[in-house]
C-alpha positions as CSV (number, residue, x, y, z in Angstrom):
1,X,0.0,-0.1,0.0
2,X,1.4,3.3,-1.0
3,X,0.4,6.4,0.9
4,X,0.5,10.0,-0.4
5,X,2.4,12.2,1.9
6,X,1.9,16.0,1.6
7,X,4.7,17.1,3.9
8,X,8.1,16.3,4.9
9,X,8.4,13.5,7.4
10,X,10.4,13.6,10.5
11,X,13.2,11.3,11.1
12,X,11.3,9.0,13.4
13,X,8.4,8.8,10.9
14,X,10.9,7.8,8.1
15,X,12.4,5.1,10.4
16,X,8.8,3.8,11.2
17,X,7.9,3.7,7.4
18,X,11.2,2.0,6.5
19,X,10.5,-0.7,9.0
20,X,7.1,-1.3,7.7
21,X,8.5,-1.8,4.4
22,X,11.2,-4.0,5.6
23,X,8.6,-6.3,7.1
24,X,6.3,-6.1,4.4
25,X,6.6,-7.9,0.6
26,X,10.3,-7.6,0.1
27,X,12.9,-10.1,0.0
28,X,14.8,-11.3,3.1
29,X,17.9,-9.5,1.8
30,X,16.3,-6.3,1.0
31,X,14.5,-6.4,4.4
32,X,17.7,-7.1,6.3
33,X,19.4,-4.3,4.3
34,X,16.6,-1.8,5.1
35,X,16.7,-2.7,8.8
36,X,20.6,-2.2,8.9
37,X,20.2,1.2,7.3
38,X,17.4,2.2,9.8
39,X,20.0,1.6,12.5
40,X,22.0,4.5,11.3
41,X,19.3,6.8,11.4
42,X,19.6,7.7,15.0
43,X,21.5,10.7,16.5
44,X,24.9,9.8,18.1
45,X,25.4,10.7,21.8
46,X,27.2,14.2,22.0
47,X,30.8,13.9,23.0
48,X,32.3,16.6,25.3
49,X,35.6,17.5,23.8
50,X,36.8,20.0,26.4
51,X,36.4,20.2,30.1
52,X,33.8,22.5,31.7
53,X,35.6,25.8,32.5
54,X,32.7,27.8,34.1
55,X,31.6,27.5,37.7
56,X,28.2,25.6,38.3
57,X,25.3,28.2,38.4
58,X,23.9,28.2,41.8
59,X,21.3,30.6,43.4
60,X,24.2,32.0,45.6
61,X,26.3,32.7,42.3
62,X,23.3,34.3,40.7
63,X,22.7,36.6,43.6
64,X,26.5,37.4,43.8
65,X,26.4,38.3,40.0
66,X,23.4,40.6,40.7
67,X,25.0,42.4,43.4
68,X,28.1,42.9,41.6
69,X,26.2,44.2,38.6
70,X,24.2,46.6,40.9
71,X,27.4,47.8,42.7
72,X,29.5,48.1,39.6
73,X,27.2,49.6,36.9
74,X,30.1,50.6,34.7
75,X,31.6,47.0,34.6
76,X,31.0,45.0,31.5
77,X,29.5,41.5,31.5
78,X,32.7,40.1,30.5
79,X,34.5,41.8,33.6
80,X,31.7,40.5,35.8
81,X,32.0,37.0,34.2
82,X,35.8,37.0,34.8
83,X,35.3,37.9,38.5
84,X,32.8,35.0,39.0
85,X,34.4,32.3,36.7
86,X,31.5,32.1,34.3
87,X,30.9,33.1,30.8
88,X,29.5,36.5,29.9
89,X,26.3,34.7,28.5
90,X,25.4,33.3,31.9
91,X,25.9,36.9,33.4
92,X,23.6,38.3,30.7
93,X,20.9,35.6,31.6
94,X,21.2,36.2,35.2
95,X,20.9,40.1,34.9
96,X,17.9,39.7,32.4
97,X,16.2,37.2,34.7
98,X,16.5,34.1,32.7
99,X,17.5,30.6,34.3
100,X,16.1,31.8,37.6
């Protein structure tokens, strides 16, 4: 049975369709080949290539960043980040109220 598809399928949907085809009216060799290909359609686990350099973000650290920001209004986010051993993105998020 052939289905008409009017949109792009997601990878999980493609895997499911291929497995349906592999288990349907195809030769054993073709079905085995399709199943082997489906095994390659999964995302690999991410590999961290460098060690984490930033301090773990805690509520105490967030508060220290906020205090530093309020008491040193002329300091850049990079300067505040260097003092607290985090990256400037974390300082920006903390000041803006994200990741609370």
